[in-house]
ROVEXKE-188337 format. One record per residue (C-alpha): x, y, z. Coordinates in steps of 0.02 Angstrom, whole numbers, plus 50000, padded with zeros to 5 digits. Last residue first. Layout:
# residues N
px:py:pz
X:Y:Z
...
END
This chain:
# residues 208
px:py:pz
52042:46098:53108
51904:46227:53137
51774:46183:53267
51618:46289:53243
51583:46433:53360
51490:46534:53229
51626:46669:53233
51759:46536:53207
51668:46466:53056
51641:46640:52983
51826:46684:53006
51880:46523:52919
51756:46555:52778
51822:46732:52753
52000:46665:52744
51946:46538:52612
51862:46672:52504
52017:46783:52518
52129:46638:52470
52018:46606:52318
52048:46781:52250
52233:46776:52293
52257:46612:52198
52152:46674:52051
52287:46802:52013
52404:46655:51970
52575:46690:52045
52552:46556:52179
52544:46427:52040
52413:46318:51955
52256:46413:52003
52091:46321:51973
51968:46346:51830
51795:46269:51850
51757:46095:51785
51629:46067:51925
51725:45920:51999
51888:46016:51984
51809:46168:52067
51749:46057:52209
51921:45980:52233
51998:46155:52238
51873:46210:52371
51895:46053:52475
52085:46065:52467
52079:46250:52512
51970:46217:52665
52097:46091:52732
52244:46200:52678
52179:46351:52774
52154:46252:52934
52324:46166:52914
52417:46331:52905
52476:46412:52743
52657:46405:52685
52640:46302:52525
52486:46394:52456
52492:46366:52266
52602:46210:52257
52538:46123:52414
52358:46167:52366
52381:46098:52190
52456:45937:52258
52310:45915:52378
52188:45936:52233
52284:45804:52133
52274:45685:52281
52085:45682:52265
51973:45769:52393
51796:45700:52393
51679:45843:52439
51556:45876:52578
51692:45960:52683
51569:46085:52757
51629:46239:52662
51669:46136:52507
51482:46102:52485
51445:46286:52459
51418:46292:52271
51301:46140:52274
51327:46070:52099
51170:45962:52121
51270:45810:52065
51410:45856:52186
51286:45882:52328
51212:45711:52295
51385:45630:52285
51438:45706:52452
51275:45647:52530
51306:45473:52460
51483:45475:52531
51415:45517:52703
51284:45381:52684
51422:45260:52633
51520:45300:52790
51365:45267:52894
51338:45105:52797
51517:45055:52839
51480:45074:53024
51322:44969:53005
51421:44832:52915
51550:44835:53054
51407:44813:53178
51342:44661:53085
51517:44587:53079
51526:44614:53265
51613:44747:53370
51642:44686:53546
51828:44722:53548
51819:44895:53464
51991:44914:53387
51932:44824:53229
51830:44977:53178
51986:45085:53171
52138:45004:53088
52070:44861:52985
51896:44925:52943
51947:45106:52924
52098:45057:52819
51995:44946:52703
51858:45077:52679
51986:45213:52643
52076:45104:52516
51916:45059:52426
51859:45240:52417
52029:45303:52362
52040:45170:52226
51864:45212:52168
51907:45398:52160
52065:45358:52062
51966:45250:51941
51837:45388:51918
51974:45516:51886
52052:45399:51757
51882:45378:51674
51863:45567:51661
52039:45589:51590
52023:45450:51461
52065:45269:51500
52185:45188:51376
52122:45072:51241
52193:44921:51149
52084:44797:51241
51942:44874:51346
51904:44745:51483
52088:44708:51510
52123:44894:51506
51994:44923:51644
52068:44781:51748
52243:44854:51730
52178:45026:51780
52090:44953:51933
52248:44864:51990
52355:45019:51964
52231:45123:52064
52233:44999:52207
52423:44994:52211
52436:45183:52216
52290:45203:52336
52362:45093:52473
52500:45211:52528
52380:45358:52522
52258:45264:52634
52395:45226:52760
52442:45411:52765
52260:45456:52798
52258:45332:52942
52408:45413:53025
52346:45590:52995
52176:45543:53067
52258:45471:53222
52355:45633:53250
52200:45739:53218
52096:45640:53343
52229:45661:53477
52252:45847:53439
52063:45871:53447
52059:45778:53612
52193:45891:53685
52102:46048:53627
51938:45980:53693
52022:45961:53863
52066:45790:53931
52005:45738:54103
51870:45623:54036
52003:45532:53933
51912:45467:53780
51812:45309:53748
51836:45173:53620
51654:45160:53566
51556:45322:53552
51690:45455:53574
51830:45358:53490
51720:45294:53351
51643:45464:53315
51807:45560:53321
51895:45437:53205
51746:45429:53088
51736:45617:53064
51923:45630:53031
51916:45483:52909
51780:45569:52808
51874:45734:52814
52036:45655:52745
52176:45753:52825
52332:45785:52721
52457:45645:52694
52633:45666:52763
END
């Protein structure tokens, strides 16, 4: 099953609360579980689309650069573009379309909100904000999820969500990441993640 995409998670909760409506008798715990379940479903659809989208983008790139193969940085950019395109398509087809009265203009506004989130993520990445992983302001590629599954296979969803953001940030900043659970860096980062989880709980923030 695909891990949570923080952008999708934010959009699911916003659309359901603002447009689709939620059960007024439901507790916040029940609503969180409902939002999480839908986010997991949409995240899985995005993962399924990314492979085909990435292949299409790579073929186009090779067609534009005969005789060449994309380098590592270009490949990462193509993967990020495929993830962006897939997420946008899934949100439009599976989430925004559920609102009966939603118009093309309204869909455009919803997409602009998503783009503003992505722009904020990009701005923090360019500024090398060292704390952007703490608020999910990072694009999490599948490679980061694979690293987290390999290094911390038994950790809970909350830990893995923060870990994926932290690993993705370190990849973006060209900082070393652990490759196995035996790597001493794994314990060091785990302590940082645990401290962040405690801080979030102490501040009363919702922790997925």
